[in-house]
Biopython code that builds the backbone (N, CA, C, O; Angstrom):
import numpy as np
from Bio.PDB.StructureBuilder import StructureBuilder

atoms = [
    (1, "MET", "N", (129.045, 2.798, 20.080)),
    (1, "MET", "CA", (128.565, 3.959, 19.748)),
    (1, "MET", "C", (127.188, 3.779, 18.986)),
    (1, "MET", "O", (127.010, 2.845, 18.204)),
    (2, "LEU", "N", (126.329, 4.630, 19.235)),
    (2, "LEU", "CA", (124.914, 4.660, 18.721)),
    (2, "LEU", "C", (125.023, 5.106, 17.208)),
    (2, "LEU", "O", (125.840, 5.958, 16.858)),
    (3, "SER", "N", (124.234, 4.539, 16.410)),
    (3, "SER", "CA", (123.907, 5.037, 15.015)),
    (3, "SER", "C", (123.093, 6.308, 15.245)),
    (3, "SER", "O", (122.574, 6.565, 16.331)),
    (4, "ASN", "N", (123.004, 7.132, 14.111)),
    (4, "ASN", "CA", (122.281, 8.404, 14.112)),
    (4, "ASN", "C", (120.757, 7.935, 14.364)),
    (4, "ASN", "O", (120.037, 8.492, 15.194)),
    (5, "ASP", "N", (120.365, 6.916, 13.609)),
    (5, "ASP", "CA", (118.916, 6.439, 13.860)),
    (5, "ASP", "C", (118.601, 5.989, 15.200)),
    (5, "ASP", "O", (117.521, 6.347, 15.670)),
    (6, "LYS", "N", (119.421, 5.216, 15.931)),
    (6, "LYS", "CA", (119.282, 4.964, 17.206)),
    (6, "LYS", "C", (119.333, 5.955, 18.240)),
    (6, "LYS", "O", (118.597, 5.932, 19.227)),
    (7, "LYS", "N", (120.279, 6.901, 17.991)),
    (7, "LYS", "CA", (120.395, 8.168, 18.761)),
    (7, "LYS", "C", (119.100, 8.932, 18.770)),
    (7, "LYS", "O", (118.541, 9.234, 19.824)),
    (8, "GLN", "N", (118.612, 9.252, 17.534)),
    (8, "GLN", "CA", (117.353, 9.799, 17.470)),
    (8, "GLN", "C", (116.150, 9.102, 18.226)),
    (8, "GLN", "O", (115.280, 9.763, 18.793)),
    (9, "ALA", "N", (116.163, 7.791, 18.192)),
    (9, "ALA", "CA", (115.121, 6.999, 18.729)),
    (9, "ALA", "C", (115.210, 7.180, 20.211)),
    (9, "ALA", "O", (114.160, 7.329, 20.836)),
    (10, "VAL", "N", (116.435, 7.182, 20.876)),
    (10, "VAL", "CA", (116.636, 7.301, 22.171)),
    (10, "VAL", "C", (116.176, 8.788, 22.666)),
    (10, "VAL", "O", (115.459, 9.025, 23.639)),
    (11, "LEU", "N", (116.683, 9.613, 21.882)),
    (11, "LEU", "CA", (116.228, 11.063, 22.277)),
    (11, "LEU", "C", (114.788, 11.300, 22.064)),
    (11, "LEU", "O", (114.209, 12.047, 22.853)),
    (12, "ALA", "N", (114.140, 10.752, 21.088)),
    (12, "ALA", "CA", (112.571, 10.737, 21.103)),
    (12, "ALA", "C", (111.847, 10.073, 22.316)),
    (12, "ALA", "O", (110.831, 10.546, 22.825)),
    (13, "ARG", "N", (112.421, 9.015, 22.697)),
    (13, "ARG", "CA", (112.015, 8.300, 23.847)),
    (13, "ARG", "C", (112.091, 9.072, 25.198)),
    (13, "ARG", "O", (111.245, 9.024, 26.091)),
    (14, "ILE", "N", (113.373, 9.870, 25.195)),
    (14, "ILE", "CA", (113.548, 10.625, 26.468)),
    (14, "ILE", "C", (112.380, 11.787, 26.414)),
    (14, "ILE", "O", (111.636, 12.040, 27.362)),
    (15, "SER", "N", (112.358, 12.301, 25.418)),
    (15, "SER", "CA", (111.347, 13.376, 25.141)),
    (15, "SER", "C", (109.987, 12.975, 25.643)),
    (15, "SER", "O", (109.297, 13.684, 26.376)),
    (16, "GLU", "N", (109.662, 11.812, 25.205)),
    (16, "GLU", "CA", (108.254, 11.216, 25.422)),
    (16, "GLU", "C", (108.183, 11.037, 27.135)),
    (16, "GLU", "O", (107.191, 11.354, 27.791)),
    (17, "ILE", "N", (109.200, 10.575, 27.605)),
    (17, "ILE", "CA", (109.214, 10.286, 29.155)),
    (17, "ILE", "C", (109.133, 11.755, 29.820)),
    (17, "ILE", "O", (108.331, 11.948, 30.734)),
    (18, "GLU", "N", (109.914, 12.716, 29.384)),
    (18, "GLU", "CA", (109.882, 13.888, 30.066)),
    (18, "GLU", "C", (108.540, 14.597, 29.909)),
    (18, "GLU", "O", (108.291, 15.538, 30.662)),
    (19, "LYS", "N", (107.620, 14.198, 28.946)),
    (19, "LYS", "CA", (106.233, 14.922, 28.797)),
    (19, "LYS", "C", (105.116, 14.003, 29.619)),
    (19, "LYS", "O", (103.942, 14.350, 29.744)),
    (20, "TYR", "N", (105.633, 12.867, 30.120)),
    (20, "TYR", "CA", (104.700, 12.169, 30.858)),
    (20, "TYR", "C", (104.226, 12.794, 32.066)),
    (20, "TYR", "O", (105.017, 13.367, 32.815)),
    (21, "VAL", "N", (102.949, 12.724, 32.320)),
    (21, "VAL", "CA", (102.252, 13.482, 33.320)),
    (21, "VAL", "C", (101.846, 12.772, 34.588)),
    (21, "VAL", "O", (101.060, 11.825, 34.570)),
    (22, "LEU", "N", (102.447, 13.291, 35.791)),
    (22, "LEU", "CA", (102.215, 12.643, 37.006)),
    (22, "LEU", "C", (101.655, 13.760, 37.988)),
    (22, "LEU", "O", (101.664, 14.972, 37.772)),
    (23, "LYS", "N", (101.161, 13.098, 39.123)),
    (23, "LYS", "CA", (100.638, 14.056, 40.205)),
    (23, "LYS", "C", (101.787, 14.504, 41.058)),
    (23, "LYS", "O", (102.578, 13.705, 41.559)),
    (24, "HIS", "N", (101.868, 16.017, 41.236)),
    (24, "HIS", "CA", (102.920, 16.541, 42.086)),
    (24, "HIS", "C", (101.958, 17.591, 42.930)),
    (24, "HIS", "O", (101.183, 18.415, 42.445)),
    (25, "GLN", "N", (102.188, 17.366, 44.143)),
    (25, "GLN", "CA", (101.350, 18.424, 45.063)),
    (25, "GLN", "C", (99.944, 18.621, 44.563)),
    (25, "GLN", "O", (99.456, 19.747, 44.467)),
    (26, "GLY", "N", (99.229, 17.410, 44.214)),
    (26, "GLY", "CA", (97.963, 17.302, 43.956)),
    (26, "GLY", "C", (97.546, 17.892, 42.641)),
    (26, "GLY", "O", (96.372, 18.194, 42.426)),
    (27, "LYS", "N", (98.527, 18.061, 41.740)),
    (27, "LYS", "CA", (98.378, 18.691, 40.333)),
    (27, "LYS", "C", (99.100, 17.727, 39.265)),
    (27, "LYS", "O", (100.150, 17.131, 39.505)),
    (28, "ASP", "N", (98.407, 17.656, 38.078)),
    (28, "ASP", "CA", (98.903, 16.980, 37.041)),
    (28, "ASP", "C", (99.992, 17.822, 36.364)),
    (28, "ASP", "O", (99.744, 18.913, 35.850)),
    (29, "ILE", "N", (101.229, 17.256, 36.388)),
    (29, "ILE", "CA", (102.354, 18.037, 35.828)),
    (29, "ILE", "C", (103.306, 17.177, 35.098)),
    (29, "ILE", "O", (103.634, 16.107, 35.611)),
    (30, "PRO", "N", (103.819, 17.559, 33.867)),
    (30, "PRO", "CA", (104.852, 16.755, 33.285)),
    (30, "PRO", "C", (106.184, 16.637, 34.010)),
    (30, "PRO", "O", (106.651, 17.569, 34.665)),
    (31, "ILE", "N", (106.783, 15.442, 33.868)),
    (31, "ILE", "CA", (108.062, 15.107, 34.615)),
    (31, "ILE", "C", (109.002, 16.238, 34.378)),
    (31, "ILE", "O", (109.704, 16.552, 35.340)),
    (32, "ASP", "N", (109.127, 16.842, 33.378)),
    (32, "ASP", "CA", (110.269, 17.619, 32.997)),
    (32, "ASP", "C", (109.973, 18.948, 33.850)),
    (32, "ASP", "O", (110.971, 19.557, 34.236)),
    (33, "VAL", "N", (108.762, 19.442, 34.171)),
    (33, "VAL", "CA", (108.455, 20.387, 34.973)),
    (33, "VAL", "C", (108.611, 20.202, 36.422)),
    (33, "VAL", "O", (108.864, 21.141, 37.177)),
    (34, "VAL", "N", (108.455, 18.966, 36.814)),
    (34, "VAL", "CA", (108.789, 18.532, 38.289)),
    (34, "VAL", "C", (110.255, 18.659, 38.417)),
    (34, "VAL", "O", (110.742, 19.279, 39.362)),
    (35, "CYS", "N", (111.028, 18.059, 37.445)),
    (35, "CYS", "CA", (112.510, 18.118, 37.515)),
    (35, "CYS", "C", (112.964, 19.555, 37.607)),
    (35, "CYS", "O", (113.952, 19.788, 38.304)),
    (36, "GLY", "N", (112.387, 20.490, 37.015)),
    (36, "GLY", "CA", (112.795, 21.852, 37.054)),
    (36, "GLY", "C", (112.370, 22.445, 38.454)),
    (36, "GLY", "O", (113.136, 23.261, 38.966)),
    (37, "ILE", "N", (111.241, 22.107, 39.094)),
    (37, "ILE", "CA", (110.876, 22.469, 40.444)),
    (37, "ILE", "C", (111.968, 21.898, 41.427)),
    (37, "ILE", "O", (112.545, 22.668, 42.194)),
    (38, "LYS", "N", (112.216, 20.723, 41.411)),
    (38, "LYS", "CA", (113.224, 20.087, 42.109)),
    (38, "LYS", "C", (114.689, 20.720, 42.063)),
    (38, "LYS", "O", (115.388, 20.943, 43.051)),
    (39, "THR", "N", (114.977, 20.934, 40.917)),
    (39, "THR", "CA", (116.286, 21.684, 40.641)),
    (39, "THR", "C", (116.403, 22.999, 41.168)),
    (39, "THR", "O", (117.458, 23.372, 41.682)),
    (40, "ALA", "N", (115.352, 23.767, 41.076)),
    (40, "ALA", "CA", (115.210, 25.120, 41.616)),
    (40, "ALA", "C", (115.397, 25.143, 43.256)),
    (40, "ALA", "O", (116.061, 25.943, 43.915)),
    (41, "GLU", "N", (114.638, 24.063, 43.700)),
    (41, "GLU", "CA", (114.625, 23.934, 45.342)),
    (41, "GLU", "C", (116.146, 23.500, 45.622)),
    (41, "GLU", "O", (116.655, 24.012, 46.619)),
    (42, "SER", "N", (116.886, 22.671, 44.908)),
    (42, "SER", "CA", (118.122, 22.297, 45.371)),
    (42, "SER", "C", (118.996, 23.476, 45.150)),
    (42, "SER", "O", (119.956, 23.573, 45.914)),
    (43, "ASP", "N", (118.827, 24.455, 44.175)),
    (43, "ASP", "CA", (119.703, 25.523, 43.978)),
    (43, "ASP", "C", (119.443, 26.562, 45.170)),
    (43, "ASP", "O", (120.349, 27.277, 45.599)),
    (44, "GLU", "N", (118.221, 26.589, 45.640)),
    (44, "GLU", "CA", (117.980, 27.598, 46.744)),
    (44, "GLU", "C", (118.689, 26.952, 48.109)),
    (44, "GLU", "O", (119.201, 27.707, 48.935)),
    (45, "LEU", "N", (118.685, 25.674, 48.269)),
    (45, "LEU", "CA", (119.335, 25.231, 49.521)),
    (45, "LEU", "C", (121.012, 25.491, 49.318)),
    (45, "LEU", "O", (121.722, 25.931, 50.222)),
    (46, "ALA", "N", (121.444, 25.175, 48.121)),
    (46, "ALA", "CA", (122.865, 25.589, 47.843)),
    (46, "ALA", "C", (123.367, 26.884, 48.133)),
    (46, "ALA", "O", (124.542, 27.079, 48.442)),
    (47, "LYS", "N", (122.467, 27.818, 48.036)),
    (47, "LYS", "CA", (122.709, 29.309, 48.173)),
    (47, "LYS", "C", (122.835, 29.799, 49.656)),
    (47, "LYS", "O", (123.463, 30.810, 49.972)),
    (48, "LEU", "N", (122.152, 28.956, 50.561)),
    (48, "LEU", "CA", (122.201, 29.342, 51.972)),
    (48, "LEU", "C", (123.387, 29.220, 52.544)),
    (48, "LEU", "O", (124.169, 28.326, 52.224)),
    (49, "SER", "N", (123.660, 30.184, 53.526)),
    (49, "SER", "CA", (125.079, 30.082, 54.161)),
    (49, "SER", "C", (124.914, 29.420, 55.465)),
    (49, "SER", "O", (125.933, 28.952, 55.973)),
    (50, "ASP", "N", (123.673, 29.291, 56.154)),
    (50, "ASP", "CA", (123.516, 28.813, 57.557)),
    (50, "ASP", "C", (123.285, 27.286, 57.304)),
    (50, "ASP", "O", (122.799, 26.818, 56.274)),
    (51, "SER", "N", (123.704, 26.582, 58.393)),
    (51, "SER", "CA", (123.684, 24.981, 58.551)),
    (51, "SER", "C", (122.214, 24.679, 59.015)),
    (51, "SER", "O", (121.821, 23.513, 58.986)),
    (52, "VAL", "N", (121.395, 25.681, 59.437)),
    (52, "VAL", "CA", (120.177, 25.261, 59.970)),
    (52, "VAL", "C", (119.136, 24.738, 59.125)),
    (52, "VAL", "O", (118.397, 23.802, 59.431)),
    (53, "MET", "N", (119.111, 25.476, 57.901)),
    (53, "MET", "CA", (117.995, 25.217, 56.891)),
    (53, "MET", "C", (118.076, 23.822, 56.295)),
    (53, "MET", "O", (116.983, 23.287, 56.111)),
    (54, "PRO", "N", (119.044, 23.199, 55.993)),
    (54, "PRO", "CA", (118.986, 21.781, 55.423)),
    (54, "PRO", "C", (118.357, 20.805, 56.433)),
    (54, "PRO", "O", (117.592, 19.904, 56.088)),
    (55, "ILE", "N", (118.736, 21.049, 57.728)),
    (55, "ILE", "CA", (118.505, 20.057, 58.767)),
    (55, "ILE", "C", (117.093, 20.318, 59.054)),
    (55, "ILE", "O", (116.375, 19.321, 59.125)),
    (56, "LEU", "N", (116.563, 21.450, 59.230)),
    (56, "LEU", "CA", (115.197, 21.771, 59.513)),
    (56, "LEU", "C", (114.378, 21.517, 58.312)),
    (56, "LEU", "O", (113.280, 20.989, 58.489)),
    (57, "ARG", "N", (114.753, 21.816, 57.121)),
    (57, "ARG", "CA", (114.096, 21.373, 56.070)),
    (57, "ARG", "C", (113.660, 19.999, 55.845)),
    (57, "ARG", "O", (112.606, 19.656, 55.309)),
    (58, "THR", "N", (114.682, 19.166, 56.360)),
    (58, "THR", "CA", (114.364, 17.753, 56.222)),
    (58, "THR", "C", (113.388, 17.241, 57.374)),
    (58, "THR", "O", (112.498, 16.420, 57.155)),
    (59, "ALA", "N", (113.623, 17.762, 58.530)),
    (59, "ALA", "CA", (112.873, 17.520, 59.648)),
    (59, "ALA", "C", (111.483, 18.018, 59.558)),
    (59, "ALA", "O", (110.595, 17.399, 60.144)),
    (60, "LEU", "N", (111.224, 19.055, 58.892)),
    (60, "LEU", "CA", (109.858, 19.539, 58.718)),
    (60, "LEU", "C", (109.057, 19.049, 57.672)),
    (60, "LEU", "O", (107.835, 19.188, 57.621)),
    (61, "VAL", "N", (109.755, 18.472, 56.836)),
    (61, "VAL", "CA", (108.966, 18.085, 55.614)),
    (61, "VAL", "C", (108.725, 16.462, 55.669)),
    (61, "VAL", "O", (108.011, 15.943, 54.811)),
    (62, "ILE", "N", (109.257, 15.779, 56.564)),
    (62, "ILE", "CA", (108.930, 14.449, 56.825)),
    (62, "ILE", "C", (107.467, 14.152, 56.792)),
    (62, "ILE", "O", (106.729, 14.845, 57.493)),
    (63, "ASN", "N", (106.962, 13.192, 56.050)),
    (63, "ASN", "CA", (105.444, 12.907, 55.946)),
    (63, "ASN", "C", (104.647, 14.026, 55.765)),
    (63, "ASN", "O", (103.479, 14.012, 56.153)),
    (64, "TRP", "N", (105.218, 15.164, 55.127)),
    (64, "TRP", "CA", (104.335, 16.443, 54.713)),
    (64, "TRP", "C", (104.808, 16.732, 53.357)),
    (64, "TRP", "O", (105.726, 16.114, 52.818)),
    (65, "ARG", "N", (104.079, 17.798, 52.767)),
    (65, "ARG", "CA", (104.446, 18.141, 51.477)),
    (65, "ARG", "C", (105.542, 19.327, 51.535)),
    (65, "ARG", "O", (105.698, 20.001, 52.553)),
    (66, "GLU", "N", (106.166, 19.490, 50.540)),
    (66, "GLU", "CA", (107.149, 20.653, 50.536)),
    (66, "GLU", "C", (106.668, 22.078, 50.981)),
    (66, "GLU", "O", (107.335, 22.857, 51.661)),
    (67, "SER", "N", (105.311, 22.313, 50.453)),
    (67, "SER", "CA", (104.842, 23.583, 50.847)),
    (67, "SER", "C", (104.492, 23.676, 52.219)),
    (67, "SER", "O", (104.468, 24.792, 52.739)),
    (68, "ALA", "N", (104.218, 22.668, 52.873)),
    (68, "ALA", "CA", (104.044, 22.792, 54.472)),
    (68, "ALA", "C", (105.255, 23.092, 55.235)),
    (68, "ALA", "O", (105.237, 23.776, 56.258)),
    (69, "MET", "N", (106.349, 22.553, 54.706)),
    (69, "MET", "CA", (107.589, 22.668, 55.384)),
    (69, "MET", "C", (108.040, 24.180, 55.326)),
    (69, "MET", "O", (108.584, 24.679, 56.311)),
    (70, "LYS", "N", (107.813, 24.934, 54.144)),
    (70, "LYS", "CA", (108.067, 26.375, 53.893)),
    (70, "LYS", "C", (107.546, 27.167, 55.003)),
    (70, "LYS", "O", (108.289, 27.895, 55.662)),
    (71, "SER", "N", (106.215, 27.045, 55.251)),
    (71, "SER", "CA", (105.620, 27.935, 56.212)),
    (71, "SER", "C", (106.158, 27.617, 57.487)),
    (71, "SER", "O", (106.432, 28.589, 58.191)),
    (72, "ARG", "N", (106.393, 26.388, 57.991)),
    (72, "ARG", "CA", (106.844, 25.997, 59.181)),
    (72, "ARG", "C", (108.331, 26.587, 59.307)),
    (72, "ARG", "O", (108.654, 27.149, 60.354)),
    (73, "TYR", "N", (109.145, 26.474, 58.352)),
    (73, "TYR", "CA", (110.436, 27.101, 58.455)),
    (73, "TYR", "C", (110.361, 28.463, 58.669)),
    (73, "TYR", "O", (111.026, 28.946, 59.585)),
    (74, "GLU", "N", (109.654, 29.173, 57.967)),
    (74, "GLU", "CA", (109.484, 30.534, 58.098)),
    (74, "GLU", "C", (109.137, 31.080, 59.528)),
    (74, "GLU", "O", (109.642, 32.061, 60.073)),
    (75, "HIS", "N", (108.124, 30.200, 60.044)),
    (75, "HIS", "CA", (107.716, 30.395, 61.497)),
    (75, "HIS", "C", (108.962, 30.329, 62.324)),
    (75, "HIS", "O", (109.230, 31.213, 63.137)),
    (76, "PHE", "N", (109.753, 29.244, 62.112)),
    (76, "PHE", "CA", (110.782, 29.054, 63.030)),
    (76, "PHE", "C", (111.754, 30.150, 63.016)),
    (76, "PHE", "O", (112.135, 30.698, 64.050)),
    (77, "ARG", "N", (112.185, 30.493, 61.756)),
    (77, "ARG", "CA", (113.135, 31.578, 61.483)),
    (77, "ARG", "C", (112.595, 32.982, 62.256)),
    (77, "ARG", "O", (113.374, 33.702, 62.881)),
    (78, "THR", "N", (111.258, 33.247, 62.137)),
    (78, "THR", "CA", (110.720, 34.285, 62.722)),
    (78, "THR", "C", (110.925, 34.299, 64.343)),
    (78, "THR", "O", (111.362, 35.272, 64.958)),
    (79, "ALA", "N", (110.561, 33.131, 64.895)),
    (79, "ALA", "CA", (110.574, 32.919, 66.320)),
    (79, "ALA", "C", (112.230, 32.752, 66.767)),
    (79, "ALA", "O", (112.597, 32.999, 67.916)),
    (80, "PHE", "N", (112.923, 32.415, 65.973)),
    (80, "PHE", "CA", (114.305, 32.167, 66.413)),
    (80, "PHE", "C", (115.293, 32.759, 65.368)),
    (80, "PHE", "O", (115.939, 31.982, 64.665)),
    (81, "PRO", "N", (115.441, 34.174, 65.233)),
    (81, "PRO", "CA", (116.045, 34.733, 64.258)),
    (81, "PRO", "C", (117.636, 34.626, 64.537)),
    (81, "PRO", "O", (118.444, 34.789, 63.623)),
    (82, "GLU", "N", (118.000, 34.360, 65.774)),
    (82, "GLU", "CA", (119.444, 34.459, 66.062)),
    (82, "GLU", "C", (120.129, 33.012, 65.803)),
    (82, "GLU", "O", (121.344, 32.837, 65.900)),
    (83, "ILE", "N", (119.309, 32.115, 65.503)),
    (83, "ILE", "CA", (119.936, 30.578, 65.276)),
    (83, "ILE", "C", (120.416, 30.511, 63.949)),
    (83, "ILE", "O", (119.653, 30.649, 62.993)),
    (84, "SER", "N", (121.770, 30.287, 63.809)),
    (84, "SER", "CA", (122.260, 29.879, 62.550)),
    (84, "SER", "C", (122.932, 28.677, 62.312)),
    (84, "SER", "O", (123.306, 28.325, 61.194)),
    (85, "THR", "N", (123.108, 27.974, 63.450)),
    (85, "THR", "CA", (123.688, 26.740, 63.561)),
    (85, "THR", "C", (123.236, 25.751, 64.699)),
    (85, "THR", "O", (122.858, 26.243, 65.762)),
    (86, "PHE", "N", (123.251, 24.491, 64.551)),
    (86, "PHE", "CA", (122.945, 23.548, 65.771)),
    (86, "PHE", "C", (124.214, 23.293, 66.557)),
    (86, "PHE", "O", (124.189, 22.475, 67.477)),
    (87, "CYS", "N", (125.318, 23.945, 66.246)),
    (87, "CYS", "CA", (126.497, 23.643, 66.925)),
    (87, "CYS", "C", (126.543, 24.390, 68.412)),
    (87, "CYS", "O", (126.192, 25.570, 68.387)),
    (88, "TYR", "N", (126.875, 23.928, 69.511)),
    (88, "TYR", "CA", (126.951, 24.601, 70.802)),
    (88, "TYR", "C", (128.420, 24.999, 71.076)),
    (88, "TYR", "O", (129.349, 24.204, 70.940)),
    (89, "GLY", "N", (128.549, 26.127, 71.422)),
    (89, "GLY", "CA", (129.939, 26.542, 72.104)),
    (89, "GLY", "C", (130.351, 27.916, 71.632)),
    (89, "GLY", "O", (131.397, 28.421, 72.041)),
]
sb = StructureBuilder()
sb.init_structure("model")
sb.init_model(0)
sb.init_chain("A")
sb.init_seg("    ")
for serial, (resi, resn, name, xyz) in enumerate(atoms, 1):
    if name == "N":
        sb.init_residue(resn, " ", resi, " ")
    sb.init_atom(name, np.array(xyz, "f"), 0.0, 1.0, " ", f" {name:<3s}", serial, name[0])
structure = sb.get_structure()
């Protein structure tokens, strides 16, 4: 078990790390903000009822930025609105 002093030191270090700035989509953003963005994206995926989105999202984002995938996915959904699964039958 950590003493209160050590616990406070660990929490201070975590806070320091969360404020560390890195490049995300060409912008300088603190790590805690990037974590929030990624969490929101994961929540968005979890709410979807079709099986197409996770597969297409992965395929369309390979070697590209997340923002490029979103416009490609919207184009796919507009072109093929009836597709909700890759299962045949």
